[in-house]
C-alpha positions in Angstrom: 33.8 54.1 -28.4 36.4 53.0 -30.8 38.3 51.0 -27.9 35.1 49.6 -26.8 33.9 48.4 -30.4 37.4 47.1 -30.9 37.0 44.8 -27.7 33.6 43.9 -29.1 31.8 45.3 -25.8 27.7 45.3 -26.8 27.3 48.7 -25.1 30.1 50.3 -27.3 28.8 48.3 -30.3 25.3 49.6 -29.7 26.6 53.2 -29.2 28.5 53.2 -32.5 25.5 51.7 -34.2 23.3 54.3 -33.1 25.7 57.1 -34.4 25.5 55.5 -37.6 21.9 55.4 -37.7 21.4 59.0 -36.8 24.7 60.3 -38.2 25.7 61.8 -35.3 29.3 62.9 -35.6 30.0 60.6 -38.6 28.3 59.9 -42.0 24.9 58.3 -41.7 25.7 54.7 -42.6 22.6 52.3 -42.0 24.7 49.1 -43.3 27.4 49.8 -40.5 24.8 50.5 -38.0 23.0 47.2 -38.8 26.2 45.3 -38.5 27.0 47.0 -34.9 23.5 46.4 -33.8 23.7 42.5 -34.9 27.1 42.0 -33.0 25.7 43.6 -30.0 22.3 41.9 -30.1 24.3 38.5 -30.6 25.7 39.1 -27.3 22.3 39.7 -25.6 22.1 43.3 -25.8 18.5 44.4 -25.6 18.5 47.7 -26.9 20.1 46.6 -30.1 17.6 43.9 -30.7 14.9 46.3 -30.6 16.7 48.5 -33.2 17.1 45.6 -35.5 13.5 45.0 -35.2 12.4 48.2 -36.2 14.9 48.2 -39.1 13.6 45.0 -40.2 9.9 46.3 -39.5 10.3 49.4 -41.5 12.8 48.6 -44.1 15.7 51.0 -42.6 19.1 49.9 -44.3 18.0 46.4 -45.2 15.0 44.6 -46.9 11.6 44.4 -45.0 11.4 40.9 -43.3 8.4 40.7 -40.9 9.7 37.5 -39.5 13.0 39.0 -38.8 11.3 42.0 -37.1 9.2 39.4 -35.2 12.2 37.5 -34.1 14.0 40.6 -32.6 10.7 42.2 -30.9 10.1 38.5 -29.3 13.8 38.4 -28.0 13.7 41.9 -26.5 10.2 41.2 -24.9 11.5 38.4 -23.2 14.1 40.6 -21.5 11.0 43.0 -20.5 11.4 45.7 -23.0 8.3 47.9 -22.8 9.0 49.0 -26.8 8.9 45.4 -27.9 5.9 44.6 -26.2 4.6 47.7 -27.8 5.5 46.7 -31.3 4.5 43.0 -30.7 1.1 44.3 -29.9 0.5 46.7 -32.8 1.6 43.8 -35.1 -0.8 41.4 -33.8 -3.7 44.1 -33.9 -3.0 45.0 -37.5 -1.9 41.7 -38.8 1.4 42.3 -40.0 3.7 39.2 -40.6 1.2 37.5 -38.4 -2.3 36.4 -38.4 -4.4 39.3 -37.0 -5.4 38.4 -33.1 -6.9 41.2 -31.2 -6.7 39.3 -27.8 -3.0 38.5 -28.1 -2.4 42.2 -29.1 -4.7 43.2 -26.1 -2.6 41.2 -23.7 0.7 42.5 -25.1 -0.9 46.4 -25.0 -2.0 45.5 -21.6 1.4 44.6 -20.4 2.5 47.8 -21.9 -0.2 50.0 -19.9 0.7 48.4 -16.7 4.2 49.3 -16.6 3.5 53.1 -16.5 4.4 55.0 -13.6 0.9 54.8 -12.2 2.0 51.1 -11.7 4.1 52.3 -8.7 1.0 52.3 -6.7 1.3 48.3 -6.4 4.4 48.5 -4.4 3.1 51.0 -2.1 -0.4 48.9 -1.7 1.9 45.7 -0.7 3.9 48.0 1.6 0.9 49.2 3.4 -0.6 45.6 3.6 2.7 44.3 5.2 2.8 47.3 7.7 -1.1 46.4 9.1 -2.9 49.1 7.4 -5.1 46.9 5.4 -8.0 49.4 4.8 -5.7 51.9 3.0 -3.9 49.1 1.0 -7.3 47.9 0.1 -8.2 51.6 -1.4 -4.9 51.5 -3.4 -5.4 48.0 -4.7 -9.3 48.6 -5.7 -8.1 51.8 -7.5 -5.6 49.8 -9.3 -8.3 47.1 -9.9 -10.3 49.5 -11.9 -7.5 50.4 -14.0 -7.2 46.8 -15.2 -4.3 45.3 -13.0 -5.0 41.8 -12.5 -2.7 41.5 -9.5 -4.6 44.2 -7.9 -7.9 42.5 -8.8 -7.2 39.5 -7.4 -5.2 40.9 -4.1 -8.4 43.3 -3.7 -10.6 40.0 -3.9 -8.4 38.4 -1.3 -8.6 41.2 1.3 -12.5 41.2 0.8 -12.5 37.6 1.4 -10.3 37.6 4.6 -12.4 40.0 6.7 -9.2 41.1 8.6 -10.6 44.5 9.5 -13.8 45.8 11.0 -14.8 48.0 8.4 -14.5 44.8 5.8 -16.5 42.8 8.3 -19.2 45.4 8.3 -19.4 45.8 4.7 -22.5 44.1 3.5 -21.2 43.9 -0.1 -17.9 42.3 0.6 -18.6 38.9 -1.0 -20.1 40.8 -3.9 -17.2 43.0 -4.2 -15.0 39.8 -3.9 -16.7 38.4 -6.6 -16.6 40.9 -8.9 -12.9 41.0 -8.6 -12.0 37.4 -8.5 -13.9 37.0 -12.1 -12.0 40.1 -13.5 -9.0 38.3 -12.5 -10.1 35.2 -13.8 -11.1 36.7 -17.0 -7.0 37.9 -17.5 -5.9 34.3 -17.0 -5.3 33.6 -13.1 -5.9 30.0 -12.4 -6.3 30.6 -9.0 -9.0 33.0 -9.4 -11.2 30.4 -11.1 -10.7 28.3 -8.6 -12.2 31.0 -6.1 -15.2 31.6 -8.5 -16.0 27.8 -8.1 -16.2 28.2 -4.6 -18.4 31.3 -4.6 -20.6 29.6 -6.8 -20.5 26.4 -4.9 -21.4 27.9 -1.4 -23.8 30.8 -3.3 -21.2 33.5 -1.9 -21.8 36.9 -3.6 -23.8 35.4 -6.3 -26.7 32.5 -6.7 -25.8 29.0 -5.9 -25.1 27.3 -9.3 -23.1 23.8 -8.8 -23.0 23.4 -12.5 -21.2 26.5 -13.0 -18.8 25.9 -9.8 -17.8 22.8 -12.0 -17.1 24.4 -15.0 -15.0 26.8 -13.0 -13.1 24.2 -11.4 -12.7 22.4 -14.6 -11.2 25.8 -16.4 -9.1 26.2 -13.3 -7.5 22.9 -13.4 -7.2 22.9 -17.4 -5.2 26.2 -17.1 -2.9 25.5 -14.2 -3.4 21.3 -13.5 -4.9 22.9 -10.2 -4.7 19.9 -7.3 -7.7 21.6 -5.3 -9.5 22.0 -8.6 -9.1 18.3 -9.2 -10.3 17.2 -5.9 -13.3 19.3 -6.0 -14.5 18.0 -9.4 -13.9 14.3 -7.9 -15.9 14.8 -5.1 -18.9 16.4 -7.3 -18.6 13.4 -9.4 -18.6 11.4 -6.3 -22.0 12.7 -5.1 -23.5 14.0 -7.9 -23.5 17.5 -7.6 -22.9 19.9 -10.6 -21.6 16.5 -12.3 -23.5 13.4 -13.1 -22.5 10.7 -10.5 -19.7 8.4 -11.9 -17.7 6.4 -8.8 -14.8 5.7 -11.4 -14.6 9.2 -12.7 -14.6 10.6 -9.4 -11.4 8.1 -8.5 -9.7 9.4 -11.7 -9.9 12.8 -10.5 -8.8 12.2 -7.2 -5.8 10.1 -8.4 -4.7 13.1 -10.8 -5.0 15.7 -7.8 -2.5 13.3 -5.9 -0.2 13.2 -9.2 -0.4 17.0 -9.3 1.0 17.9 -5.6 2.6 16.2 -2.8 0.2 18.0 -0.3 -2.8 16.2 -1.9 -1.6 12.8 -1.0 -3.0 12.5 2.2 -6.4 13.8 1.4 -6.9 11.7 -1.8 -5.9 8.7 0.0 -9.0 9.1 2.3 -11.0 10.3 -0.4 -10.3 7.0 -2.3 -10.7 4.9 1.2 -14.3 6.5 1.4 -15.0 5.7 -2.1 -14.4 2.5 -2.3 -16.3 1.8 0.8 -19.2 3.6 -0.8 -19.0 1.4 -3.9 -18.2 -1.7 -1.8 -21.7 -0.9 0.1 -23.6 0.1 -2.7 -22.9 -3.2 -4.7 -24.0 -5.2 -1.5 -27.0 -3.2 -0.8 -28.1 -3.8 -4.8 -27.3 -7.4 -4.4 -29.4 -7.9 -1.3 -32.1 -5.6 -2.5 -32.6 -7.3 -5.8 -32.3 -10.9 -4.6 -35.7 -13.0 -3.8 -36.9 -16.3 -3.3 -38.3 -16.4 -6.7 -35.1 -15.3 -8.1 -33.3 -18.1 -5.9 -35.6 -20.7 -7.4 -35.4 -19.6 -10.8 -31.4 -19.8 -10.2 -31.3 -23.2 -8.9 -33.9 -24.3 -11.6 -31.7 -22.5 -14.6 -28.6 -24.3 -12.8 -30.1 -27.5 -12.9 -31.5 -27.7 -16.6 -27.6 -26.1 -17.7 -26.0 -28.9 -15.9 -28.6 -31.5 -17.5 -28.0 -30.0 -20.6 -24.1 -30.1 -20.4 -24.5 -34.0 -19.3 -26.5 -34.5 -22.3 -24.3 -32.8 -24.5 -21.3 -34.6 -22.8 -23.0 -38.1 -23.3 -23.7 -37.3 -26.9 -20.3 -36.4 -27.7 -19.0 -39.8 -26.1 -21.6 -41.8 -28.2 -20.7 -39.8 -31.3 -16.9 -40.5 -30.6 -17.3 -44.3 -30.1 -19.4 -44.6 -32.8 -16.7 -42.8 -35.0 -14.2 -45.0 -33.7 -16.1 -48.1 -34.2 -16.7 -46.9 -38.0 -12.8 -46.4 -38.1 -11.9 -49.8 -37.0 -14.1 -51.9 -38.9 -14.6 -55.2 -37.8 -11.1 -56.2 -36.7 -11.6 -53.7 -33.5 -10.9 -56.7 -31.1 -7.2 -57.2 -32.3 -6.8 -53.6 -32.3 -8.0 -53.7 -28.9 -6.2 -56.3 -27.4 -2.8 -54.9 -28.8 -3.0 -51.8 -27.2 -4.0 -53.4 -23.9 -1.2 -55.6 -24.4 1.2 -52.6 -25.0 -0.4 -51.0 -21.7 0.4 -54.2 -19.9 4.0 -54.4 -20.8 4.4 -50.8 -20.0 3.0 -51.4 -16.7 5.1 -54.4 -15.8 8.3 -52.7 -17.0 7.7 -49.5 -14.7 6.7 -51.9 -11.7 9.2 -54.4 -12.3 12.2 -52.2 -11.9 11.9 -51.7 -8.2 11.6 -55.6 -7.6 14.7 -56.5 -9.6 16.7 -53.7 -7.9 15.6 -55.1 -4.7 16.5 -58.8 -5.6 19.8 -57.3 -6.6 20.5 -55.8 -3.3 19.4 -58.8 -1.5 21.8 -61.1 -3.5 24.8 -58.4 -2.9 24.3 -58.8 0.8 24.5 -62.7 0.7 27.7 -62.5 -1.0 29.4 -59.9 1.3 28.1 -62.3 4.3 29.5 -64.9 2.7 32.8 -63.5 1.8 33.1 -62.3 5.4 32.5 -65.7 6.8 35.5 -66.9 4.5 38.0 -64.8 5.9 37.4 -65.5 9.5 37.9 -69.4 8.4 41.1 -68.6 6.9 42.5 -66.6 10.1 44.8 -69.3 12.3 43.9 -69.6 15.9 46.2 -69.2 18.9 47.4 -73.0 20.8 46.7 -72.5 24.7 50.2 -72.8 27.0 50.2 -75.9 28.8 50.5 -75.4 32.6 48.8 -71.9 32.5 45.3 -71.1 33.1 43.4 -67.6 33.7 43.3 -66.8 37.3 40.0 -67.0 39.0 37.9 -64.1 39.8 39.7 -62.5 42.7 42.7 -64.2 42.6 45.9 -62.8 41.5 48.1 -64.3 38.7 51.1 -66.4 40.1 54.4 -64.5 39.7 56.8 -65.4 36.7 60.1 -67.3 37.3 
């Protein structure tokens, strides 16, 4: 033990802490026990974390500190220590160091209860199911479901739902039994059970048909686990107006959320959105043609005519007002201002249009100068005098030989 402690082995430190805590073979010393438990817990030793929680909870060797006790119990519970779950449950049940919360306490203590030796039946039932002995597995699951095991409740409901054996198919109350177990599992927080409850309420299996309650269960399932199937079902119910108020835009929103929640939902939501868009377009056209009548068309034309006349009258009035204001501003010499403006405009036009004409004239002058220069060059070249006595041979006649 001394060697293990020296090497800072967590198991050895826990052992030394236990010896000092109880005074086994050494003088009882809570301070040394606390140091060893702290060192071991810092290295992830679960049992040492539990012992630290108990010491801080009861004030053994250290001042009571419920916050530290909760911290160490939480750490140990994450590693699955049953006594950590139990102590956390009791602290929440009584309200020690935390606000009293019976629901949290029940969940924690339920976790403790399900870890008893009787929970071994879950593995036995699972093994029987995979061997094909479904009826025997169902009996074990039903027994554990009555003890409150959520996994057993959902598995029993699943078997009743599948109808895999003649015994289950001939059982007239199979849907009622499945509904009861789905409801029990849903109460314990299983989102998949909420989805199944919604289906049972929607189709009226094992209970009375209730679309409103079905929509409520789908909503709870989507809120608990962002269930894509539940979101898709809510979208459909908003689309057709069953269990929820008909709202095409809200239906599209749920379809889009379902597509974002799961890759497998992309194709179904694409088809659903296509159908939804076609339905919206058809309903808009139907509403338009259903509401349009001859009298409404005449009223529309008359209204458009009067609106246009009013617009034209307003334009004319604005123009007259503008001219009147302009005349008042220019006083009696308005003609001089007008002629000045026209002269400026004319000058701009002449300047703009004159540029191409001047450019063309310049090009023609340059061409004439190049032509005259070419003619002068030709005149300055000397002409070769012809040789006397020689002449060019006629066509088809050979030239005379040279002497």
